[in-house]
C-alpha positions as CSV (number, residue, x, y, z in Angstrom):
1,X,106.2,58.7,102.3
2,X,108.1,55.5,102.4
3,X,109.8,54.8,105.8
4,X,113.6,54.6,106.0
5,X,113.7,50.7,105.9
6,X,111.6,50.7,102.7
7,X,113.9,53.3,101.1
8,X,117.0,51.3,101.9
9,X,115.5,48.1,100.5
10,X,114.4,49.9,97.3
11,X,117.8,51.6,96.8
12,X,119.7,48.3,97.4
13,X,117.5,46.3,95.0
14,X,117.5,49.0,92.3
15,X,121.3,49.4,92.3
16,X,121.9,45.7,92.3
17,X,119.5,45.4,89.3
18,X,121.2,48.3,87.5
19,X,124.7,46.9,88.1
20,X,123.6,43.7,86.3
21,X,121.2,45.1,83.7
22,X,121.8,48.8,83.0
23,X,122.1,49.9,79.4
24,X,125.3,51.2,77.9
25,X,124.4,54.6,76.5
26,X,126.8,57.3,75.2
27,X,125.4,60.1,77.3
28,X,126.2,58.1,80.4
29,X,129.9,58.3,79.5
30,X,130.1,62.1,79.6
31,X,129.6,64.8,82.2
32,X,129.3,67.6,79.6
33,X,126.2,69.6,80.4
34,X,125.6,70.3,76.8
35,X,125.7,66.7,75.8
36,X,123.4,65.7,78.7
37,X,120.9,68.4,77.7
38,X,120.9,67.3,74.1
39,X,120.2,63.7,75.1
40,X,117.5,64.7,77.5
41,X,115.6,66.9,75.0
42,X,115.9,64.2,72.3
43,X,114.6,61.5,74.7
44,X,111.4,63.4,75.4
45,X,108.7,61.3,73.7
46,X,111.3,59.4,71.6
47,X,112.6,55.9,72.1
48,X,116.3,55.3,72.8
49,X,117.0,53.3,69.6
50,X,115.8,56.3,67.5
51,X,117.8,58.8,69.5
52,X,121.2,57.0,69.4
53,X,122.2,57.7,65.8
54,X,120.7,61.3,65.9
55,X,122.6,62.1,69.1
56,X,125.9,61.4,67.4
57,X,125.0,63.2,64.2
58,X,123.8,66.3,66.2
59,X,127.0,66.6,68.2
60,X,129.1,66.3,65.1
61,X,127.1,69.2,63.5
62,X,126.6,71.3,66.6
63,X,129.4,70.3,69.1
64,X,128.8,73.1,71.6
65,X,126.3,75.7,72.8
66,X,128.2,78.3,70.8
67,X,127.9,76.3,67.6
68,X,124.2,75.7,68.1
69,X,123.4,79.2,69.1
70,X,125.1,80.6,65.9
71,X,123.4,78.1,63.5
72,X,120.5,79.2,61.2
73,X,117.2,77.9,62.5
74,X,116.5,76.0,59.3
75,X,119.7,74.0,59.7
76,X,118.8,73.2,63.3
77,X,115.3,71.9,62.5
78,X,116.6,70.1,59.4
79,X,119.3,68.3,61.5
80,X,116.6,67.2,63.9
81,X,114.7,65.2,61.3
82,X,113.2,62.5,61.7
83,X,112.7,62.8,65.5
84,X,109.6,64.9,65.2
85,X,108.1,67.3,67.7
86,X,110.1,70.1,66.0
87,X,109.5,72.5,68.9
88,X,112.2,70.6,70.6
89,X,115.2,71.7,68.4
90,X,114.0,75.3,68.5
91,X,113.7,75.1,72.3
92,X,117.2,73.6,72.5
93,X,118.6,76.4,70.3
94,X,116.9,79.0,72.5
95,X,118.6,77.5,75.6
96,X,121.9,77.5,73.8
97,X,121.5,81.2,72.9
98,X,120.7,82.1,76.5
99,X,123.6,80.1,77.8
100,X,126.0,82.0,75.4
101,X,124.5,85.4,76.1
102,X,124.2,85.2,79.9
103,X,126.5,82.4,81.1
104,X,129.6,82.3,78.9
105,X,128.3,79.3,76.9
106,X,127.8,77.1,79.9
107,X,124.9,75.8,81.9
108,X,124.7,76.8,85.5
109,X,124.4,74.0,88.1
110,X,121.9,75.5,90.5
111,X,118.3,74.5,90.2
112,X,116.7,77.9,90.3
113,X,118.8,79.3,87.5
114,X,118.3,76.2,85.4
115,X,114.5,76.5,85.8
116,X,114.7,80.1,84.6
117,X,115.6,78.8,81.1
118,X,112.5,78.5,78.9
119,X,112.4,74.9,78.0
120,X,114.0,73.5,81.1
121,X,111.5,72.0,83.5
122,X,111.8,70.3,86.8
123,X,112.7,66.9,85.4
124,X,115.3,68.3,82.9
125,X,116.8,70.4,85.7
126,X,117.1,67.4,87.9
127,X,118.6,65.3,85.1
128,X,121.3,67.9,84.4
129,X,122.2,68.4,88.0
130,X,122.4,64.6,88.6
131,X,124.0,63.5,85.3
132,X,126.2,66.4,84.4
133,X,127.1,67.8,87.8
134,X,126.8,64.6,89.8
135,X,124.6,66.3,92.4
136,X,122.0,64.6,94.6
137,X,118.9,65.6,92.6
138,X,115.5,64.0,92.2
139,X,114.1,63.2,88.8
140,X,110.5,62.3,87.7
141,X,109.8,61.5,84.1
142,X,107.0,59.2,82.9
143,X,109.0,56.0,83.5
144,X,110.2,57.0,87.0
145,X,106.7,58.2,88.0
146,X,105.2,54.8,87.0
147,X,107.8,52.9,89.0
148,X,107.4,54.9,92.1
149,X,103.6,55.0,91.9
150,X,103.4,51.2,91.6
151,X,106.0,50.4,94.2
152,X,105.0,52.9,96.9
153,X,101.4,53.9,96.3
154,X,99.8,51.1,94.3
155,X,96.4,52.6,93.8
156,X,94.8,56.0,93.0
157,X,95.0,58.5,90.2
158,X,98.6,58.6,89.0
159,X,98.2,61.7,86.9
160,X,96.4,63.8,89.6
161,X,98.3,66.9,90.7
162,X,98.5,65.8,94.4
163,X,99.8,62.4,93.3
164,X,102.5,64.0,91.2
165,X,103.5,66.2,94.0
166,X,103.8,63.2,96.3
167,X,105.8,61.3,93.7
168,X,108.3,64.1,93.5
169,X,108.7,64.0,97.3
170,X,109.2,60.2,97.2
171,X,111.8,60.5,94.4
172,X,113.7,63.2,96.4
173,X,113.6,61.0,99.6
174,X,114.9,58.0,97.7
175,X,118.0,59.5,96.0
176,X,121.0,58.2,97.9
177,X,123.9,60.4,99.0
178,X,126.3,58.0,97.2
179,X,125.7,56.7,93.7
180,X,123.0,59.3,92.9
181,X,124.0,59.2,89.2
182,X,123.6,55.4,89.0
183,X,120.4,55.4,91.1
184,X,118.6,57.8,88.8
185,X,119.9,56.1,85.6
186,X,118.7,52.8,87.1
187,X,115.3,54.3,87.8
188,X,114.8,55.2,84.2
189,X,116.1,51.9,82.9
190,X,113.9,50.0,85.4
191,X,110.8,51.8,84.1
192,X,111.8,51.3,80.4
193,X,112.9,47.7,80.6
194,X,111.1,46.0,83.5
195,X,108.3,48.0,85.0
196,X,106.8,48.9,81.6
197,X,103.5,50.6,81.0
198,X,102.1,47.5,79.3
199,X,102.8,44.0,80.4
200,X,105.3,44.8,83.2
201,X,107.7,41.9,83.9
202,X,106.4,41.3,87.4
203,X,107.5,37.7,87.5
204,X,111.2,38.6,87.4
205,X,110.9,42.0,89.2
206,X,113.2,42.3,92.2
207,X,110.6,44.7,93.7
208,X,107.7,42.3,93.7
209,X,108.0,41.5,97.4
210,X,107.7,45.2,98.4
211,X,105.6,46.5,95.5
212,X,102.2,48.0,96.6
213,X,100.7,47.4,93.2
214,X,101.8,43.8,92.8
215,X,99.1,42.1,94.9
216,X,96.4,44.1,93.1
217,X,97.5,43.1,89.6
218,X,94.7,41.0,88.1
219,X,97.3,38.8,86.6
220,X,98.2,37.6,90.1
221,X,94.6,37.2,91.4
222,X,93.1,34.8,89.0
223,X,91.8,31.4,90.1
224,X,94.3,28.6,89.9
225,X,97.4,30.7,90.6
226,X,100.2,29.1,92.4
227,X,102.0,30.6,95.4
228,X,105.8,30.0,95.4
229,X,108.5,31.1,97.8
230,X,112.2,31.8,97.2
231,X,114.7,30.0,99.4
232,X,116.6,32.3,101.6
233,X,120.4,33.0,101.3
234,X,122.4,30.7,103.5
235,X,120.0,27.8,103.1
236,X,120.2,24.7,100.9
237,X,119.5,25.6,97.3
238,X,119.4,29.3,98.2
239,X,117.7,31.4,95.5
240,X,115.6,28.6,94.1
241,X,111.8,28.8,94.1
242,X,109.7,26.2,95.9
243,X,106.2,25.4,96.9
244,X,105.4,26.4,100.6
245,X,105.4,23.4,103.0
246,X,107.9,21.5,105.0
247,X,108.8,18.3,106.8
248,X,106.3,16.0,108.6
249,X,106.9,15.8,112.4
250,X,106.7,12.4,114.0
251,X,103.1,11.4,114.5
252,X,101.7,14.0,112.2
253,X,99.6,13.3,109.1
254,X,100.6,15.0,105.9
255,X,97.6,17.2,106.0
256,X,98.3,18.3,109.6
257,X,102.0,19.0,108.8
258,X,101.0,21.2,105.8
259,X,98.5,23.2,107.9
260,X,101.2,23.7,110.6
261,X,103.9,24.7,108.1
262,X,101.6,27.2,106.4
263,X,100.7,28.8,109.7
264,X,104.3,29.0,110.8
265,X,105.8,30.2,107.4
266,X,103.0,32.4,106.0
267,X,101.0,33.5,109.1
268,X,97.7,32.3,107.6
269,X,95.5,29.2,107.6
270,X,94.5,26.7,105.0
271,X,90.8,26.5,103.9
272,X,90.2,23.6,101.6
273,X,92.8,20.9,101.1
274,X,93.0,18.1,98.5
275,X,95.9,15.7,97.8
276,X,96.8,15.8,94.1
277,X,100.1,14.1,93.6
278,X,102.9,12.0,95.1
279,X,106.5,11.7,94.0
280,X,109.9,10.6,95.3
281,X,113.4,12.0,94.7
282,X,116.6,10.1,95.3
283,X,119.6,11.9,96.7
284,X,123.0,10.1,97.1
285,X,122.4,9.8,100.9
286,X,118.6,9.4,101.1
287,X,115.3,9.3,99.2
288,X,112.7,11.9,99.8
289,X,109.0,11.3,99.4
290,X,106.8,14.3,98.4
291,X,103.1,14.7,98.9
292,X,101.6,17.7,97.0
293,X,98.2,19.2,97.9
294,X,96.0,21.8,96.3
295,X,94.9,24.3,99.0
296,X,93.1,27.6,99.4
297,X,94.3,30.2,101.9
298,X,92.0,31.9,104.3
299,X,94.0,35.1,104.3
300,X,96.9,36.9,102.6
301,X,100.2,35.2,103.2
302,X,102.9,37.1,105.2
303,X,106.3,35.5,105.1
304,X,107.5,35.0,108.6
305,X,111.2,34.7,107.7
306,X,111.2,37.5,105.1
307,X,111.3,35.1,102.1
308,X,110.1,36.5,98.7
309,X,106.6,35.2,97.7
310,X,104.9,35.4,94.3
311,X,101.7,34.3,92.8
312,X,102.3,32.8,89.4
313,X,100.4,31.0,86.6
314,X,101.1,27.7,84.9
315,X,102.8,29.6,82.1
316,X,105.2,31.3,84.5
317,X,107.1,28.2,85.7
318,X,109.6,28.2,82.9
319,X,110.9,31.6,83.9
320,X,111.8,30.6,87.5
321,X,114.4,28.1,88.8
322,X,113.0,25.3,90.9
323,X,114.9,22.4,92.6
324,X,114.9,19.1,90.7
325,X,112.7,17.6,93.4
326,X,109.7,19.7,92.1
327,X,110.3,19.0,88.4
328,X,107.8,16.1,88.0
329,X,105.0,18.1,89.5
330,X,105.7,21.2,87.5
331,X,105.8,19.1,84.3
332,X,102.4,17.7,85.2
333,X,101.0,21.2,86.0
334,X,102.3,22.7,82.7
335,X,101.0,19.8,80.7
336,X,97.5,19.9,82.0
337,X,94.9,22.1,80.4
338,X,92.6,22.2,83.4
339,X,93.2,23.2,87.0
340,X,94.6,20.4,89.1
């Protein structure tokens, strides 16, 4: 179970990402439990872009539980085409008929009653409670499970029963008291857009610095990878990426300065060290000389100041912002076809 500081970091990062990148979807603009249920059933095993036109068509044809409950079954399955998995419209109609017969054409808000409906499982019940009734409720669909497993577990059998039980507990612990709706929507978007099943976008992921799976991703362990650090807020060029290192103290050699800086900044030591490049950069008030080295590290880097670290390949440089002072080296690295 993630500790409270890790939960706070995850919540903050996710909500910040969702505020900037969250998708605009019609079922996010309503609190009608029927509309939410329709969207959730449609989204099972079907991509959002295929659901969007059918969602609007469905609600025009069956605008309420009462309308759906009274409709002929052939009309219901016909209106579902071409989404497939035709057990879903029949299941949706069965829920509508039970809602009309037992609950006055409405869905109840409490979890145990929702779970008593045939066709409403733990995820759908959580989604209805969170999105329709704005309650603090956990969700765990395929996308959410993948995100939570990677960030907080990293290794193991994700589909094992014990793992799924643990992921439900993690999801429940993470849901904030405020903005639970946004948090759960953000979780689903994060899994669908960034932490995808294939080729996750680890390079631009805000969770990379806290993700348990990130260090074990083979894409970040290959020989010739480059370690880069993100400059902290409140510093010069905050938010830009840079190569670890620092200033030479009086009387130090460049090699000794780099070994000291790596020890102080990353709490590890340098193994092999080889000078590969020199450059200079003119500022209005001074000119800075740079000496770049290729180095191996004896242990895993641990940022002493909390700065974000990433291992990247030569192809990844274009996706990150570096200070102009590093441009000449990066151009050299990208242009070469062999390891420098």
